C-alpha positions in Angstrom: 0.0 0.0 0.0 2.8 2.5 0.9 4.6 1.6 -2.3 1.5 2.4 -4.4 1.2 5.8 -2.7 4.8 6.7 -3.5 4.3 5.7 -7.1 1.1 7.8 -7.4 2.9 10.8 -5.9 5.8 10.6 -8.4 3.5 10.2 -11.4 1.4 13.1 -10.2 4.5 15.3 -9.8 5.7 14.4 -13.3 2.6 14.5 -15.4 0.0 16.7 -13.6 -1.5 19.1 -16.3 -0.4 22.4 -14.7 0.6 25.3 -16.8 4.4 25.9 -16.8 4.0 29.1 -14.9 2.0 27.4 -12.2 3.7 24.0 -12.1 5.3 23.6 -8.7 9.0 23.1 -8.7 9.6 19.4 -7.9 13.0 17.9 -7.6 13.0 14.2 -8.7 15.8 12.1 -7.3 16.1 9.5 -10.1 18.2 7.3 -7.9 15.0 6.5 -6.0 13.6 4.5 -8.9 15.9 1.5 -8.6 14.9 1.3 -4.9 11.2 1.1 -5.9 12.0 -1.5 -8.5 13.9 -3.6 -6.0 11.1 -3.3 -3.4 8.5 -4.4 -6.0 10.7 -7.3 -7.1 11.3 -8.4 -3.5 7.6 -8.4 -2.8 7.0 -10.5 -5.9 9.6 -13.0 -5.0 8.3 -13.3 -1.4 4.7 -13.8 -2.6 5.8 -16.4 -5.0 7.8 -18.3 -2.4 4.9 -18.2 0.0 2.5 -19.5 -2.6 4.9 -22.3 -3.5 5.3 -23.3 0.1 1.6 -23.4 0.6 1.1 -25.6 -2.4 3.9 -28.0 -1.7 2.8 -31.4 -0.4 3.3 -32.2 3.2 5.5 -35.3 3.8 3.6 -37.5 6.3 5.6 -39.6 8.7 4.7 -42.9 10.3 3.9 -42.7 14.0 5.3 -46.1 15.1 8.8 -47.5 14.8 10.2 -51.1 15.2 9.7 -52.5 18.7 10.3 -55.7 20.5 7.5 -57.8 22.0 9.0 -57.3 25.4 8.9 -53.5 25.0 5.2 -53.7 23.9 4.1 -56.3 26.5 1.5 -55.2 29.1 1.2 -58.7 30.8 3.2 -57.9 33.9 2.0 -56.1 37.1 -1.6 -56.7 38.1 -4.8 -57.4 36.2 -7.7 -54.9 35.8 -6.3 -52.1 33.6 -5.3 -53.9 30.4 -7.5 -51.8 28.2 -5.8 -48.5 29.1 -2.4 -50.1 29.2 -2.8 -51.3 25.6 -4.1 -48.0 24.4 -1.1 -46.3 26.0 1.3 -48.6 24.3 -0.3 -48.0 20.9 -1.0 -44.3 21.3 -0.2 -41.6 18.7 -2.4 -42.2 15.7 -3.9 -39.0 14.2 -7.5 -38.2 15.1 -8.3 -38.2 11.3 -7.9 -41.9 10.7 -8.1 -41.3 6.9 -4.5 -40.0 7.2 -3.0 -43.1 8.9 0.1 -44.2 7.1 0.4 -47.7 5.5 3.5 -48.2 7.6 1.5 -47.7 10.8 -1.2 -50.2 9.6 1.6 -52.7 9.0 3.0 -52.1 12.5 -0.4 -52.7 14.1 -0.8 -55.9 12.1 2.7 -57.0 13.3 1.8 -56.3 16.9 -1.2 -58.6 16.5 1.1 -61.3 15.0 3.9 -61.3 17.6 1.4 -61.1 20.5 -0.4 -64.1 19.0 2.9 -65.9 18.7 3.7 -65.1 22.4 0.3 -66.5 23.4 0.8 -69.8 21.6 4.5 -70.3 22.0 5.1 -68.9 25.4 2.0 -68.5 27.5 0.1 -71.7 26.6 3.1 -74.0 27.4 3.9 -72.1 30.6 0.3 -72.3 31.9 0.1 -76.0 31.0 3.3 -76.6 33.0 2.3 -74.5 36.0 -0.3 -75.0 38.7 -2.0 -73.1 41.5 -1.6 -69.4 41.8 1.3 -69.4 39.3 -0.9 -70.8 36.6 -3.6 -68.3 37.5 -1.2 -65.4 37.3 0.1 -66.6 34.0 -3.5 -66.8 32.7 -4.0 -63.2 33.7 -0.9 -62.3 31.8 -2.2 -64.2 28.8 -5.5 -62.3 29.0 -3.7 -58.9 29.1 -1.6 -60.1 26.1 -4.9 -60.8 24.3 -6.1 -57.3 25.0 -2.9 -55.9 23.5 -3.3 -58.1 20.5 -6.9 -57.3 19.8 -6.5 -53.5 20.5 -3.9 -53.4 17.8 -6.3 -55.2 15.4 -9.2 -52.8 16.3 -7.0 -49.7 15.7 -5.9 -51.1 12.3 -9.5 -52.0 11.2 -10.9 -48.6 12.3 -8.3 -46.8 10.2 -8.9 -49.1 7.2 -12.7 -48.5 7.6 -12.1 -44.7 7.6 -10.0 -45.1 4.5 -12.9 -46.8 2.6 -12.3 -50.5 3.1 -15.2 -52.8 3.8 -14.2 -54.3 7.2 -17.3 -53.7 9.2 -18.1 -57.3 9.8 -14.6 -58.2 10.8 -14.4 -55.1 13.0 -17.5 -56.1 14.9 -16.2 -59.7 15.4 -12.9 -58.5 16.8 -14.5 -55.9 19.0 -16.6 -58.6 20.6 -13.5 -60.6 21.3 -11.7 -57.6 22.8 -14.7 -56.7 25.0 -14.7 -60.3 26.3 -11.1 -60.2 27.3 -11.3 -56.7 28.8 -14.2 -58.1 31.0 -12.0 -61.0 32.1 -9.2 -58.7 33.0 -11.4 -56.4 35.0 -12.9 -59.4 36.9 -9.3 -60.2 38.1 -8.5 -56.6 39.0 -5.7 -56.2 41.6 -4.4 -59.8 41.3 -0.9 -60.6 40.1 -0.3 -60.9 36.4 2.9 -62.6 35.1 4.6 -61.4 31.9 6.8 -63.7 29.9 9.8 -62.7 27.8 9.4 -63.5 24.1 11.9 -63.0 21.3 10.0 -61.2 18.6 10.1 -57.8 16.8 7.6 -55.9 14.8 8.4 -55.8 11.1 
């Protein structure tokens, strides 16, 4: 706006239709014109760069990175809060599930797989070999492991559904399983839960 005023003033001073006798004496410093040109050029460049930056695509980044099963496990401690523990372990997805990265969907699928492997290859044999309270505590750890596994599945399916995939039937079935295991965990609230180490890593 200030630049426009300056230009109008200069043009008026140079070309206003006054008679020679009445024309005001105006001293024009021609060295001022390069400054005006530079200012206009700078504004043009700045505006162009701003427009380019606004139009440039935003590089999205995956939320999750490779983790071991032992880092992800929620089976230790006590029973009763597995639902929140699982959500805490798998937190970070964007609110807009349509923007979830494929790498994060793969991570959640991998969590399901390694948690399932821990259930069949670690918890089941350990429970079968134990008895009494140890067996019960291992069973609680297994239930918490199931909650982790199914929570990962639900998060993946919810994102896939938001992105247009037809997974409603599978989502309902997996949610029913998750609700059942959450209820079992809450029924044992406050009782010891045993975690087992398991050598596995998300892809």
